[in-house]
C-alpha positions in Angstrom: -13.6 5.6 11.6 -11.1 6.7 9.1 -11.2 9.7 6.9 -11.0 8.4 3.3 -14.7 8.0 2.7 -17.6 10.3 3.6 -20.5 9.0 5.8 -22.6 9.0 2.6 -20.1 6.8 0.8 -20.0 4.3 3.7 -23.8 4.2 3.8 -23.9 3.7 0.0 -21.5 0.8 0.3 -23.5 -0.8 3.1 -26.8 -0.3 1.1 -25.6 -1.4 -2.4 -22.7 -3.7 -1.5 -20.2 -1.9 -3.6 -18.6 1.6 -4.0 -16.9 2.9 -7.2 -14.9 4.6 -8.5 -12.4 5.6 -5.8 -8.9 6.9 -6.5 -6.2 4.4 -5.3 -3.0 5.0 -7.4 -1.5 8.0 -9.1 -0.7 8.0 -12.7 3.0 7.4 -11.8 2.1 4.6 -9.4 0.1 2.9 -12.1 3.0 3.2 -14.6 5.4 1.8 -11.9 3.1 -1.2 -11.2 2.7 -2.0 -14.9 6.5 -1.8 -15.4 7.2 -4.0 -12.3 4.6 -6.5 -13.6 6.2 -6.6 -17.0 9.7 -7.1 -15.4 8.4 -10.0 -13.3 6.8 -11.6 -16.3 10.0 -11.2 -18.3 11.9 -12.8 -15.5 9.6 -15.9 -15.3 9.1 -16.0 -19.1 5.3 -16.0 -18.9 2.3 -14.0 -17.5 1.8 -14.0 -13.8 -0.6 -16.9 -13.5 -1.2 -20.1 -11.6 0.5 -20.5 -8.2 2.6 -17.4 -8.9 -0.7 -15.4 -9.0 -1.9 -16.7 -5.6 -0.9 -14.3 -2.8 1.9 -12.8 -5.0 2.5 -10.3 -2.2 4.5 -13.0 -0.4 7.1 -13.3 -3.1 7.1 -9.9 -4.9 8.0 -6.8 -2.8 6.3 -4.4 -5.2 3.0 -6.3 -4.8 3.6 -6.3 -1.0 3.6 -2.5 -1.2 0.4 -2.5 -3.2 -1.6 -4.4 -0.6 -0.4 -1.8 2.0 -1.0 1.3 -0.1 -2.3 4.0 2.3 -5.1 5.2 0.0 -6.4 1.7 -0.3 -6.2 0.9 3.4 -7.8 4.2 4.4 -10.9 3.4 2.4 -11.1 -0.2 3.6 -10.6 0.9 7.2 -13.7 3.2 6.9 -15.7 0.0 6.1 -14.1 -2.7 8.2 -12.3 -0.9 11.0 -8.7 -0.2 11.9 -7.3 -3.8 12.4 -6.9 -5.4 9.0 -5.6 -8.6 7.4 -4.9 -9.1 3.7 -6.3 -12.6 3.3 -5.6 -12.9 -0.4 -4.6 -11.1 -3.5 -4.5 -11.8 -7.2 -4.0 -10.2 -10.6 -6.9 -10.5 -13.1 -5.8 -10.1 -16.7 -7.9 -10.6 -19.8 -5.7 -10.3 -23.0 -7.2 -8.3 -25.9 -9.9 -10.3 -27.5 -9.9 -13.0 -24.8 -13.1 -15.0 -24.8 -12.9 -15.8 -21.1 -15.8 -14.6 -19.0 -17.0 -14.9 -15.4 -20.4 -16.2 -14.5 -22.6 -14.5 -11.8 -21.4 -15.7 -8.4 -20.9 -14.7 -4.8 -17.3 -14.9 -3.5 -18.3 -15.8 0.1 -19.8 -19.1 -1.0 -16.4 -20.7 -1.2 -14.0 -19.2 1.3 -15.1 -20.7 4.7 -14.7 -17.5 6.7 -16.7 -16.9 9.8 -18.0 -13.5 8.9 -19.3 -11.6 5.9 -17.2 -8.6 6.9 -14.9 -9.1 3.8 -14.1 -6.4 1.3 -12.4 -6.7 -2.0 -10.5 -3.7 -3.4 -10.3 -4.1 -7.2 -7.6 -1.8 -8.6 -7.5 -1.1 -12.3 -4.1 -1.0 -14.0 -5.7 -0.6 -17.5 -9.1 0.7 -18.5 -11.8 -1.6 -17.1 -14.8 -0.7 -19.2 -17.7 -2.6 -20.8 -15.7 -3.1 -24.0 -12.8 -4.7 -22.1 -15.0 -6.9 -19.9 -15.2 -4.9 -16.7 -16.7 -6.3 -13.6 -20.5 -6.1 -13.3 -22.5 -6.2 -10.1 -26.1 -6.4 -9.0 -26.6 -3.8 -6.3 -28.2 -4.9 -3.1 -27.6 -8.6 -3.6 -25.0 -8.8 -0.7 -27.6 -9.2 2.0 -28.1 -13.0 1.7 -26.4 -16.1 0.4 -28.0 -18.0 -2.5 -27.4 -21.5 -3.9 -24.8 -22.0 -6.6 -24.3 -24.7 -9.3 -21.2 -25.9 -11.1 -21.2 -25.7 -14.9 -17.6 -26.4 -15.8 -17.9 -24.1 -18.8 -14.7 -24.1 -20.8 -14.1 -20.4 -21.0 -15.4 -19.5 -17.5 -12.5 -18.1 -15.5 -13.9 -19.7 -12.3 -12.5 -23.0 -11.2 -15.8 -25.0 -11.5 -17.7 -22.6 -13.7 -19.8 -21.9 -10.6 -22.8 -19.6 -10.9 -25.7 -18.6 -8.8 -28.8 -20.7 -9.2 -31.2 -17.8 -9.5 -32.0 -15.7 -12.5 -30.2 -12.3 -12.9 -31.9 -9.7 -15.1 -29.5 -7.8 -17.2 -31.4 -4.6 -16.5 -30.5 -5.0 -12.8 -26.7 -5.2 -13.4 -24.3 -2.3 -13.2 -21.0 -1.9 -15.0 -18.2 -1.1 -12.6 -16.2 1.2 -14.9 -12.7 2.0 -13.7 -9.9 4.0 -15.3 -6.2 3.2 -14.5 -5.5 3.9 -10.8 -9.1 3.8 -9.8 -10.6 1.1 -7.6 -13.9 -0.3 -6.5 -14.8 -1.9 -3.1 -17.2 -4.8 -3.1 -18.8 -7.0 -0.5 -18.0 -10.7 -0.4 -21.6 -11.7 -1.2 -22.6 -9.3 -3.9 -23.6 -10.9 -7.2 -20.8 -10.1 -9.7 -19.3 -11.4 -12.9 -17.7 -10.1 -16.1 -18.0 -10.6 -19.9 -15.3 -11.3 -22.5 -12.7 -8.7 -23.5 -13.7 -7.2 -26.9 -11.2 -4.4 -26.6 -7.8 -4.0 -28.4 -6.0 -3.7 -25.0 -5.7 -6.1 -22.1 -7.9 -5.6 -19.1 -5.6 -5.8 -16.1 -6.7 -5.5 -12.5 -5.4 -6.3 -9.0 -7.8 -7.6 -6.4 -7.0 -7.6 -2.7 -9.2 -9.4 -0.1 -9.3 -7.6 3.3 -10.8 -9.0 6.5 -10.9 -7.5 10.0 -8.8 -9.4 12.5 -11.8 -10.9 14.3 -12.6 -13.1 11.3 -11.5 -16.7 11.5 -11.4 -19.8 9.2 -14.2 -22.3 9.9 -12.6 -25.3 8.2 -10.8 -26.6 11.3 -7.4 -25.9 9.9 -5.2 -22.9 10.7 -5.3 -20.3 7.9 -2.8 -17.5 7.4 -3.0 -13.9 6.4 -0.9 -10.7 6.3 -1.4 -8.1 8.9 -1.5 -4.8 7.0 -2.9 -2.3 9.5 -3.5 -2.1 13.2 -3.2 -5.0 15.8 -4.2 -8.6 15.8 -5.9 -9.2 19.2 -7.5 -12.6 18.3 -4.8 -14.9 16.8 -7.1 -16.6 14.4 -4.6 -16.5 11.6 -0.9 -17.3 11.3 0.9 -14.2 10.3 2.5 -14.2 6.8 6.0 -12.7 6.2 6.6 -9.9 3.8 9.2 -10.6 1.1 12.7 -9.1 1.4 13.7 -9.9 -2.2 11.8 -10.9 -5.3 11.3 -14.6 -5.5 14.1 -15.4 -3.1 14.6 -18.9 -1.8 13.1 -18.1 1.6 10.2 -16.2 0.0 9.4 -19.1 -2.4 9.5 -21.6 0.4 7.2 -19.5 2.6 4.8 -18.9 -0.3 4.6 -22.6 -1.1 3.8 -23.6 2.5 1.1 -20.9 2.8 -0.4 -21.6 -0.5 -0.5 -25.4 -0.1 -2.4 -24.9 3.2 -4.9 -22.4 1.9 -5.6 -24.4 -1.3 -6.2 -27.4 0.8 -8.8 -25.4 2.8 -10.4 -23.9 -0.2 -10.6 -27.1 -2.3 -11.7 -29.6 0.3 -14.5 -31.5 -1.3 -13.8 -29.9 -4.7 -10.9 -31.9 -6.0 -12.9 -33.1 -8.9 -12.5 -29.7 -10.5 -8.8 -30.5 -11.1 -7.9 -26.9 -11.6 -5.9 -25.9 -8.5 -4.4 -22.9 -10.3 -7.6 -20.9 -9.8 -9.1 -20.2 -6.4 -12.8 -20.7 -6.1 -14.7 -17.4 -6.3 -11.8 -15.4 -7.7 -12.2 -13.9 -11.2 
């Protein structure tokens, strides 16, 4: 057991399926991440999106540092144990006034992993509040898997507009309010979604998916992940390489190989969606 969370906080996470808010980054670290993000976007000439936004820690050293941030890992270790992989990471940005929303869904429906021991650390880089379309969760819904349907709604940020096939009462939902530098932890099966950004500022967050090293991919293909803490005693995942330079040739080649393999796993049987730039279940 680590030391970042109290026993009461760990118990609350296990009972409710989420924990928030927790301090992850200092004010200076948030400013540094925002500056690095702006510099990367200036370099590529567009927002970090599409394939560039899938596992960006393999091509951007400053993102590789974020997934290994000690405050983040200390909290995750208290929930999942000392041996940790980063299985995925992605920025989630809603521009000011963006009509995009996320329907109620469970992440674990789509990932093909052997265990529900999966934690997402969602780190706010701008205010994530109801006005800006913060994440919403339904506490206690992480205890079982429910059916989903595909809606293909045009402004839904999910690849197939997937949503749970059970009714969610608005009165049961909780807004996960985060100020810059704060994070939430949420379970892979908790009902969650978000509404459009009605604010005058962008809602920018960074989500990291952590799994203990005993987890494996059930698709029959070898998956890959980044060891961020402890030891891998199981060998279920190929180990991904940390980048030495930003978007270098070797980094881009490694990223392409890893991403092609993971997308093939995630999208098997879902090619009809035709939106390979967005991973199922990510928002």
